MMTF fields as JSON, N, C-alpha, C and O atoms, coordinates in Angstrom:
{
  "mmtfVersion": "1.0.0",
  "mmtfProducer": "UNKNOWN",
  "numBonds": 387,
  "numAtoms": 388,
  "numGroups": 97,
  "numChains": 1,
  "numModels": 1,
  "chainsPerModel": [1],
  "groupsPerChain": [97],
  "chainIdList": ["A"],
  "bondAtomList": [4, 2, 8, 6, 12, 10, 16, 14, 20, 18, 24, 22, 28, 26, 32, 30, 36, 34, 40, 38, 44, 42, 48, 46, 52, 50, 56, 54, 60, 58, 64, 62, 68, 66, 72, 70, 76, 74, 80, 78, 84, 82, 88, 86, 92, 90, 96, 94, 100, 98, 104, 102, 108, 106, 112, 110, 116, 114, 120, 118, 124, 122, 128, 126, 132, 130, 136, 134, 140, 138, 144, 142, 148, 146, 152, 150, 156, 154, 160, 158, 164, 162, 168, 166, 172, 170, 176, 174, 180, 178, 184, 182, 188, 186, 192, 190, 196, 194, 200, 198, 204, 202, 208, 206, 212, 210, 216, 214, 220, 218, 224, 222, 228, 226, 232, 230, 236, 234, 240, 238, 244, 242, 248, 246, 252, 250, 256, 254, 260, 258, 264, 262, 268, 266, 272, 270, 276, 274, 280, 278, 284, 282, 288, 286, 292, 290, 296, 294, 300, 298, 304, 302, 308, 306, 312, 310, 316, 314, 320, 318, 324, 322, 328, 326, 332, 330, 336, 334, 340, 338, 344, 342, 348, 346, 352, 350, 356, 354, 360, 358, 364, 362, 368, 366, 372, 370, 376, 374, 380, 378, 384, 382],
  "bondOrderList": [1, 1, 1, 1, 1, 1, 1, 1, 1, 1, 1, 1, 1, 1, 1, 1, 1, 1, 1, 1, 1, 1, 1, 1, 1, 1, 1, 1, 1, 1, 1, 1, 1, 1, 1, 1, 1, 1, 1, 1, 1, 1, 1, 1, 1, 1, 1, 1, 1, 1, 1, 1, 1, 1, 1, 1, 1, 1, 1, 1, 1, 1, 1, 1, 1, 1, 1, 1, 1, 1, 1, 1, 1, 1, 1, 1, 1, 1, 1, 1, 1, 1, 1, 1, 1, 1, 1, 1, 1, 1, 1, 1, 1, 1, 1, 1],
  "groupList": [{"groupName": "MET", "atomNameList": ["N", "CA", "C", "O"], "elementList": ["N", "C", "C", "O"], "formalChargeList": [0, 0, 0, 0], "bondAtomList": [1, 0, 2, 1, 3, 2], "bondOrderList": [1, 1, 2], "singleLetterCode": "M", "chemCompType": "L-PEPTIDE LINKING"}, {"groupName": "ILE", "atomNameList": ["N", "CA", "C", "O"], "elementList": ["N", "C", "C", "O"], "formalChargeList": [0, 0, 0, 0], "bondAtomList": [1, 0, 2, 1, 3, 2], "bondOrderList": [1, 1, 2], "singleLetterCode": "I", "chemCompType": "L-PEPTIDE LINKING"}, {"groupName": "THR", "atomNameList": ["N", "CA", "C", "O"], "elementList": ["N", "C", "C", "O"], "formalChargeList": [0, 0, 0, 0], "bondAtomList": [1, 0, 2, 1, 3, 2], "bondOrderList": [1, 1, 2], "singleLetterCode": "T", "chemCompType": "L-PEPTIDE LINKING"}, {"groupName": "LEU", "atomNameList": ["N", "CA", "C", "O"], "elementList": ["N", "C", "C", "O"], "formalChargeList": [0, 0, 0, 0], "bondAtomList": [1, 0, 2, 1, 3, 2], "bondOrderList": [1, 1, 2], "singleLetterCode": "L", "chemCompType": "L-PEPTIDE LINKING"}, {"groupName": "GLY", "atomNameList": ["N", "CA", "C", "O"], "elementList": ["N", "C", "C", "O"], "formalChargeList": [0, 0, 0, 0], "bondAtomList": [1, 0, 2, 1, 3, 2], "bondOrderList": [1, 1, 2], "singleLetterCode": "G", "chemCompType": "PEPTIDE LINKING"}, {"groupName": "LYS", "atomNameList": ["N", "CA", "C", "O"], "elementList": ["N", "C", "C", "O"], "formalChargeList": [0, 0, 0, 0], "bondAtomList": [1, 0, 2, 1, 3, 2], "bondOrderList": [1, 1, 2], "singleLetterCode": "K", "chemCompType": "L-PEPTIDE LINKING"}, {"groupName": "GLU", "atomNameList": ["N", "CA", "C", "O"], "elementList": ["N", "C", "C", "O"], "formalChargeList": [0, 0, 0, 0], "bondAtomList": [1, 0, 2, 1, 3, 2], "bondOrderList": [1, 1, 2], "singleLetterCode": "E", "chemCompType": "L-PEPTIDE LINKING"}, {"groupName": "ALA", "atomNameList": ["N", "CA", "C", "O"], "elementList": ["N", "C", "C", "O"], "formalChargeList": [0, 0, 0, 0], "bondAtomList": [1, 0, 2, 1, 3, 2], "bondOrderList": [1, 1, 2], "singleLetterCode": "A", "chemCompType": "L-PEPTIDE LINKING"}, {"groupName": "GLN", "atomNameList": ["N", "CA", "C", "O"], "elementList": ["N", "C", "C", "O"], "formalChargeList": [0, 0, 0, 0], "bondAtomList": [1, 0, 2, 1, 3, 2], "bondOrderList": [1, 1, 2], "singleLetterCode": "Q", "chemCompType": "L-PEPTIDE LINKING"}, {"groupName": "SER", "atomNameList": ["N", "CA", "C", "O"], "elementList": ["N", "C", "C", "O"], "formalChargeList": [0, 0, 0, 0], "bondAtomList": [1, 0, 2, 1, 3, 2], "bondOrderList": [1, 1, 2], "singleLetterCode": "S", "chemCompType": "L-PEPTIDE LINKING"}, {"groupName": "VAL", "atomNameList": ["N", "CA", "C", "O"], "elementList": ["N", "C", "C", "O"], "formalChargeList": [0, 0, 0, 0], "bondAtomList": [1, 0, 2, 1, 3, 2], "bondOrderList": [1, 1, 2], "singleLetterCode": "V", "chemCompType": "L-PEPTIDE LINKING"}, {"groupName": "ASP", "atomNameList": ["N", "CA", "C", "O"], "elementList": ["N", "C", "C", "O"], "formalChargeList": [0, 0, 0, 0], "bondAtomList": [1, 0, 2, 1, 3, 2], "bondOrderList": [1, 1, 2], "singleLetterCode": "D", "chemCompType": "L-PEPTIDE LINKING"}, {"groupName": "TRP", "atomNameList": ["N", "CA", "C", "O"], "elementList": ["N", "C", "C", "O"], "formalChargeList": [0, 0, 0, 0], "bondAtomList": [1, 0, 2, 1, 3, 2], "bondOrderList": [1, 1, 2], "singleLetterCode": "W", "chemCompType": "L-PEPTIDE LINKING"}, {"groupName": "PHE", "atomNameList": ["N", "CA", "C", "O"], "elementList": ["N", "C", "C", "O"], "formalChargeList": [0, 0, 0, 0], "bondAtomList": [1, 0, 2, 1, 3, 2], "bondOrderList": [1, 1, 2], "singleLetterCode": "F", "chemCompType": "L-PEPTIDE LINKING"}, {"groupName": "ASN", "atomNameList": ["N", "CA", "C", "O"], "elementList": ["N", "C", "C", "O"], "formalChargeList": [0, 0, 0, 0], "bondAtomList": [1, 0, 2, 1, 3, 2], "bondOrderList": [1, 1, 2], "singleLetterCode": "N", "chemCompType": "L-PEPTIDE LINKING"}, {"groupName": "CYS", "atomNameList": ["N", "CA", "C", "O"], "elementList": ["N", "C", "C", "O"], "formalChargeList": [0, 0, 0, 0], "bondAtomList": [1, 0, 2, 1, 3, 2], "bondOrderList": [1, 1, 2], "singleLetterCode": "C", "chemCompType": "L-PEPTIDE LINKING"}, {"groupName": "ARG", "atomNameList": ["N", "CA", "C", "O"], "elementList": ["N", "C", "C", "O"], "formalChargeList": [0, 0, 0, 0], "bondAtomList": [1, 0, 2, 1, 3, 2], "bondOrderList": [1, 1, 2], "singleLetterCode": "R", "chemCompType": "L-PEPTIDE LINKING"}, {"groupName": "TYR", "atomNameList": ["N", "CA", "C", "O"], "elementList": ["N", "C", "C", "O"], "formalChargeList": [0, 0, 0, 0], "bondAtomList": [1, 0, 2, 1, 3, 2], "bondOrderList": [1, 1, 2], "singleLetterCode": "Y", "chemCompType": "L-PEPTIDE LINKING"}, {"groupName": "PRO", "atomNameList": ["N", "CA", "C", "O"], "elementList": ["N", "C", "C", "O"], "formalChargeList": [0, 0, 0, 0], "bondAtomList": [1, 0, 2, 1, 3, 2], "bondOrderList": [1, 1, 2], "singleLetterCode": "P", "chemCompType": "L-PEPTIDE LINKING"}],
  "groupTypeList": [0, 1, 2, 3, 1, 4, 5, 2, 3, 2, 5, 2, 2, 6, 7, 8, 3, 4, 8, 9, 3, 3, 5, 1, 7, 8, 6, 7, 9, 10, 11, 12, 8, 13, 14, 15, 9, 16, 4, 2, 15, 7, 16, 15, 16, 15, 1, 1, 3, 6, 4, 7, 11, 17, 3, 9, 6, 10, 14, 11, 7, 6, 12, 11, 16, 3, 4, 18, 11, 6, 3, 11, 7, 4, 17, 16, 3, 4, 15, 8, 7, 10, 10, 6, 8, 11, 4, 14, 1, 5, 7, 0, 14, 5, 2, 17, 13],
  "groupIdList": [1, 2, 3, 4, 5, 6, 7, 8, 9, 10, 11, 12, 13, 14, 15, 16, 17, 18, 19, 20, 21, 22, 23, 24, 25, 26, 27, 28, 29, 30, 31, 32, 33, 34, 35, 36, 37, 38, 39, 40, 41, 42, 43, 44, 45, 46, 47, 48, 49, 50, 51, 52, 53, 54, 55, 56, 57, 58, 59, 60, 61, 62, 63, 64, 65, 66, 67, 68, 69, 70, 71, 72, 73, 74, 75, 76, 77, 78, 79, 80, 81, 82, 83, 84, 85, 86, 87, 88, 89, 90, 91, 92, 93, 94, 95, 96, 97],
  "secStructList": [7, 3, 3, 3, 3, 7, 1, 1, 7, 3, 3, 3, 3, 7, 7, 7, 6, 6, 7, 5, 2, 2, 2, 2, 2, 2, 2, 6, 6, 7, 7, 7, 7, 7, 1, 7, 1, 1, 1, 1, 1, 7, 6, 6, 3, 3, 3, 3, 3, 3, 7, 4, 4, 4, 5, 7, 7, 7, 7, 2, 2, 2, 2, 2, 2, 1, 7, 2, 2, 2, 2, 2, 2, 6, 3, 3, 3, 6, 6, 6, 7, 5, 5, 7, 1, 7, 1, 7, 3, 3, 3, 3, 3, 7, 7, 7, 7],
  "xCoordList": [111.534, 112.525, 112.222, 111.659, 112.608, 112.407, 113.707, 114.312, 114.124, 115.309, 114.842, 114.132, 115.248, 114.861, 116.109, 117.068, 116.083, 117.215, 116.819, 115.984, 117.43, 117.157, 118.128, 118.747, 118.259, 119.143, 120.597, 121.325, 121.03, 122.422, 122.537, 123.623, 121.44, 121.477, 120.626, 119.571, 121.098, 120.332, 120.284, 121.311, 119.081, 118.938, 117.973, 117.02, 118.238, 117.337, 116.801, 117.557, 115.49, 114.83, 113.658, 113.356, 113.015, 111.819, 110.669, 110.468, 109.924, 108.717, 107.679, 107.545, 106.962, 105.944, 104.582, 104.251, 103.801, 102.487, 101.636, 101.604, 100.947, 100.072, 100.76, 100.107, 102.074, 102.825, 103.204, 103.447, 103.253, 103.662, 105.184, 105.908, 105.642, 107.085, 107.737, 108.83, 107.073, 107.611, 107.758, 108.791, 106.752, 106.794, 107.937, 108.658, 108.088, 109.154, 110.514, 111.436, 110.64, 111.896, 112.216, 113.364, 111.205, 111.425, 111.892, 112.824, 111.245, 111.612, 113.007, 113.672, 113.461, 114.794, 115.845, 117.007, 115.447, 116.341, 116.955, 118.1, 116.179, 116.601, 116.247, 115.168, 117.129, 116.896, 115.966, 116.377, 114.716, 113.66, 112.994, 112.485, 112.989, 112.449, 110.925, 110.267, 110.366, 108.914, 108.602, 109.442, 107.405, 106.935, 105.622, 105.478, 104.66, 103.304, 102.796, 102.013, 103.192, 102.705, 101.243, 100.647, 100.658, 99.247, 99.039, 97.905, 100.108, 99.975, 99.768, 99.377, 100.021, 99.812, 101.114, 101.102, 102.216, 103.452, 104.279, 105.027, 104.155, 104.884, 106.389, 107.133, 106.843, 108.28, 108.744, 109.924, 107.842, 108.189, 108.09, 108.153, 107.935, 107.837, 108.996, 110.136, 108.69, 109.714, 109.429, 108.313, 110.447, 110.3, 110.42, 111.331, 109.488, 109.511, 110.356, 109.959, 111.499, 112.429, 112.138, 112.514, 111.469, 111.155, 109.997, 109.93, 109.084, 108.048, 106.804, 106.101, 106.508, 105.316, 104.038, 103.085, 104.017, 102.82, 102.542, 101.437, 103.521, 103.341, 102.792, 102.549, 102.6, 102.11, 100.632, 100.077, 100.011, 98.617, 98.461, 99.43, 97.216, 96.918, 97.137, 97.056, 97.412, 97.534, 96.209, 95.145, 96.269, 95.041, 94.783, 95.564, 93.686, 93.284, 94.336, 94.553, 94.99, 96.018, 97.148, 97.68, 97.509, 98.576, 98.113, 98.87, 96.877, 96.331, 96.294, 96.549, 95.976, 95.894, 97.264, 97.39, 98.286, 99.592, 100.592, 101.432, 100.513, 101.469, 100.813, 99.624, 101.575, 101.049, 100.952, 101.61, 100.135, 99.989, 101.318, 101.541, 102.197, 103.504, 104.333, 105.035, 104.247, 104.985, 104.44, 105.202, 103.116, 102.505, 102.867, 103.182, 102.823, 103.185, 104.646, 104.993, 105.502, 106.933, 107.258, 108.39, 106.266, 106.49, 106.676, 107.093, 106.375, 106.485, 105.277, 104.156, 105.536, 104.495, 104.825, 105.923, 103.868, 104.134, 104.44, 103.646, 105.58, 105.994, 105.013, 104.89, 104.31, 103.348, 102.041, 101.251, 101.814, 100.569, 100.749, 99.796, 101.946, 102.236, 102.408, 103.384, 101.459, 101.421, 101.783, 101.301, 102.633, 103.013, 101.808, 101.312, 101.345, 100.185, 100.533, 99.767, 101.68, 102.073, 103.567, 104.333, 103.97, 105.388, 106.027, 105.43, 107.214, 107.964, 109.096, 109.171, 109.967, 111.088, 110.628, 110.078, 110.863, 110.494, 111.748, 112.529, 111.934, 113.047, 112.495, 111.906, 112.69, 112.169, 113.232, 113.999, 113.27, 114.235, 113.478, 112.65, 113.778, 113.189, 113.705, 114.913, 112.776, 113.137, 112.284, 111.252, 112.71, 111.955, 112.112, 113.02, 111.221, 111.296, 112.427, 112.958, 112.794, 113.775, 114.73, 115.634],
  "yCoordList": [76.407, 77.448, 78.17, 77.602, 79.418, 80.224, 80.948, 81.583, 80.846, 81.545, 82.655, 82.407, 83.88, 85.049, 85.681, 85.986, 85.871, 86.434, 87.823, 87.975, 88.832, 90.219, 90.703, 89.902, 91.998, 92.587, 92.228, 91.868, 92.324, 91.999, 91.048, 90.535, 90.804, 89.955, 88.709, 88.74, 87.616, 86.376, 85.954, 85.896, 85.659, 85.216, 84.047, 83.963, 83.152, 82.035, 82.251, 82.519, 82.133, 82.384, 81.42, 80.654, 81.467, 80.652, 81.228, 82.441, 80.351, 80.785, 81.184, 80.521, 82.24, 82.722, 82.562, 83.282, 81.618, 81.373, 82.636, 83.337, 82.915, 84.069, 85.364, 86.401, 85.32, 86.515, 86.452, 85.371, 87.609, 87.665, 87.534, 87.784, 87.138, 87.061, 88.423, 88.51, 89.478, 90.825, 91.159, 91.684, 90.864, 91.152, 90.376, 90.92, 89.127, 88.305, 88.864, 88.919, 89.278, 89.863, 91.144, 91.372, 91.98, 93.221, 92.931, 93.567, 91.968, 91.626, 91.028, 91.154, 90.367, 89.761, 90.728, 90.352, 91.978, 93.005, 92.61, 92.953, 91.885, 91.554, 92.748, 93.323, 93.121, 94.281, 93.916, 93.83, 93.711, 93.319, 94.589, 95.378, 94.794, 96.017, 96.047, 95.033, 97.209, 97.389, 98.872, 99.679, 99.221, 100.596, 100.656, 101.458, 99.814, 100.05, 99.053, 99.448, 97.801, 96.737, 96.349, 95.648, 96.802, 96.513, 95.693, 95.347, 95.377, 94.591, 95.404, 94.854, 96.707, 97.518, 97.914, 98.126, 98.018, 98.497, 97.357, 97.582, 96.155, 94.952, 95.037, 94.227, 95.978, 96.075, 94.907, 94.557, 94.32, 93.188, 91.842, 90.78, 91.909, 90.695, 89.761, 90.197, 88.477, 87.493, 86.187, 85.932, 85.389, 84.054, 83.065, 83.152, 82.134, 81.107, 79.949, 79.259, 79.747, 78.714, 77.367, 76.321, 77.402, 76.168, 76.447, 77.522, 75.495, 75.58, 76.364, 76.831, 76.524, 77.281, 76.712, 77.451, 75.411, 74.772, 75.202, 74.993, 75.795, 76.228, 77.648, 78.157, 78.279, 79.656, 79.702, 78.738, 80.836, 81.052, 80.971, 81.083, 80.774, 80.757, 82.149, 83.148, 82.21, 83.492, 84.236, 83.655, 85.517, 86.28, 87.271, 87.356, 88.013, 88.938, 90.005, 90.352, 90.529, 91.555, 91.001, 91.702, 89.741, 89.127, 88.841, 89.037, 88.38, 88.152, 89.457, 89.468, 90.559, 91.857, 92.401, 93.081, 92.112, 92.742, 91.879, 92.405, 90.558, 89.658, 88.973, 88.656, 88.752, 88.073, 86.573, 86.028, 85.901, 84.446, 83.701, 82.705, 84.181, 83.539, 83.656, 82.719, 84.815, 85.012, 84.089, 83.449, 84.031, 83.169, 81.706, 80.978, 81.279, 79.898, 79.597, 78.469, 80.618, 80.439, 80.455, 80.165, 80.795, 80.782, 82.139, 82.23, 83.21, 84.546, 84.849, 84.427, 85.589, 86.052, 87.475, 87.969, 88.128, 89.41, 89.103, 88.457, 89.563, 89.276, 89.769, 89.175, 90.86, 91.41, 90.618, 90.766, 89.783, 89.023, 87.532, 86.863, 87.015, 85.6, 85.38, 85.836, 84.682, 84.475, 83.028, 82.1, 82.844, 81.504, 80.874, 81.409, 79.739, 79.06, 77.745, 77.259, 77.163, 75.878, 75.885, 76.589, 75.086, 74.914, 74.108, 73.166, 74.476, 73.771, 74.653, 75.826, 74.103, 74.874, 75.717, 75.207, 77.008, 77.969, 78.748, 79.128, 78.98, 79.79, 80.752, 80.326, 82.047, 83.065, 84.118, 84.484, 84.608, 85.628, 86.842, 86.721, 88.007, 89.263, 89.537, 89.614, 89.682, 89.91, 91.057, 90.825, 92.285, 93.435, 93.595, 93.03, 94.365, 94.657, 95.626, 95.629, 96.443, 97.499, 97.584, 98.419],
  "zCoordList": [252.261, 252.039, 250.728, 249.793, 250.698, 249.504, 249.178, 250.042, 247.93, 247.459, 246.532, 245.558, 246.845, 246.065, 245.466, 246.175, 244.162, 243.443, 242.968, 242.077, 243.574, 243.21, 242.155, 241.455, 242.044, 241.044, 241.308, 240.382, 242.57, 242.909, 244.095, 244.364, 244.809, 246.007, 245.839, 245.205, 246.413, 246.473, 247.931, 248.607, 248.411, 249.797, 249.856, 249.081, 250.788, 251.081, 252.476, 253.41, 252.616, 253.893, 254.034, 253.119, 255.171, 255.386, 254.57, 254.529, 253.927, 253.223, 254.265, 255.294, 254.009, 254.936, 254.273, 253.331, 254.77, 254.198, 254.251, 255.262, 253.143, 253.078, 252.681, 252.57, 252.465, 252.081, 250.6, 250.063, 249.947, 248.547, 248.452, 249.416, 247.275, 247.052, 247.265, 247.825, 246.823, 247.011, 248.499, 248.913, 249.289, 250.726, 251.401, 252.238, 251.031, 251.605, 251.197, 252.011, 249.936, 249.461, 250.221, 250.601, 250.444, 251.19, 252.61, 253.103, 253.269, 254.643, 254.733, 255.761, 253.646, 253.619, 253.077, 252.923, 252.785, 252.241, 250.9, 250.604, 250.095, 248.733, 247.852, 247.995, 246.96, 246.092, 244.923, 243.765, 245.281, 244.352, 243.851, 244.648, 242.561, 241.981, 242.063, 241.828, 242.395, 242.407, 242.466, 242.863, 242.074, 242.192, 242.955, 243.877, 242.58, 243.075, 244.112, 244.976, 244.075, 244.971, 244.728, 245.546, 243.604, 243.32, 242.056, 241.727, 241.346, 240.13, 238.876, 237.846, 238.931, 237.739, 237.033, 235.821, 237.741, 237.115, 236.507, 235.556, 237.037, 236.588, 236.807, 236.254, 237.585, 237.868, 238.752, 238.745, 239.493, 240.363, 239.63, 240.248, 238.318, 237.491, 237.814, 237.97, 237.911, 238.231, 237.498, 237.047, 237.397, 236.834, 237.992, 238.815, 238.033, 239.074, 238.544, 237.605, 239.144, 238.695, 239.342, 238.814, 240.482, 241.218, 242.158, 242.754, 242.299, 243.311, 242.951, 243.847, 241.677, 241.266, 241.875, 242.124, 242.112, 242.675, 244.113, 244.614, 244.777, 246.159, 246.257, 247.352, 245.102, 245.058, 244.686, 244.159, 244.97, 244.599, 243.083, 242.332, 242.655, 241.226, 240.638, 241.352, 239.354, 238.655, 238.801, 238.588, 239.163, 239.383, 238.242, 237.294, 238.345, 237.279, 236.986, 235.825, 238.02, 237.806, 236.938, 236.077, 237.17, 236.383, 234.958, 234.006, 234.81, 233.469, 232.683, 231.479, 233.366, 232.704, 232.312, 231.293, 233.103, 232.913, 232.155, 231.424, 232.32, 231.679, 230.481, 230.514, 229.451, 228.274, 228.488, 229.374, 227.681, 227.798, 227.671, 228.359, 226.795, 226.64, 227.919, 228.3, 228.578, 229.832, 230.922, 231.646, 231.03, 232.049, 231.803, 232.744, 230.555, 230.215, 230.534, 230.882, 230.412, 230.678, 232.174, 232.559, 233.031, 234.473, 235.102, 236.257, 234.365, 234.937, 235.814, 235.53, 236.884, 237.805, 238.222, 237.966, 238.865, 239.508, 240.972, 241.655, 241.446, 242.815, 243.861, 244.932, 243.554, 244.515, 244.552, 245.484, 243.548, 243.465, 243.762, 244.161, 243.572, 243.808, 245.313, 245.91, 245.911, 247.361, 247.682, 247.032, 248.689, 249.138, 249.845, 250.836, 249.33, 249.911, 250.595, 251.428, 250.254, 250.838, 251.115, 250.457, 252.104, 252.382, 251.259, 250.739, 250.901, 249.864, 249.39, 249.755, 248.587, 248.059, 246.884, 245.908, 246.995, 245.957, 245.597, 246.469, 244.304, 243.822, 242.773, 241.779, 243.0, 242.094, 241.826, 242.716, 240.571, 240.171, 239.626, 238.724, 240.189, 239.724, 238.303, 238.077, 237.357, 235.943, 235.411, 234.782, 235.661, 235.198, 233.686, 233.077, 233.104, 231.675, 231.362, 230.252, 232.335, 232.111, 233.272, 233.268]
}
């Protein structure tokens, strides 16, 4: 299961292997902020509250856009963080603005 916390909506749905957190949020109609879907705007930035081990490794787009302190604290880009394993995941959209 995956719980996604948007700006005003929170929904729990089935995790979809191979899909990004942003894509899952869009399909669940969660009000997850984004502009580009390519990892350049960082508007889909989120904090992983649970289940980070079930997601893909941090990729180059995230290294380029997020600072080391953010990555260490559990922040990811929703468009780049892909569900790779079944498990409980909880993520909250935390934009800069």
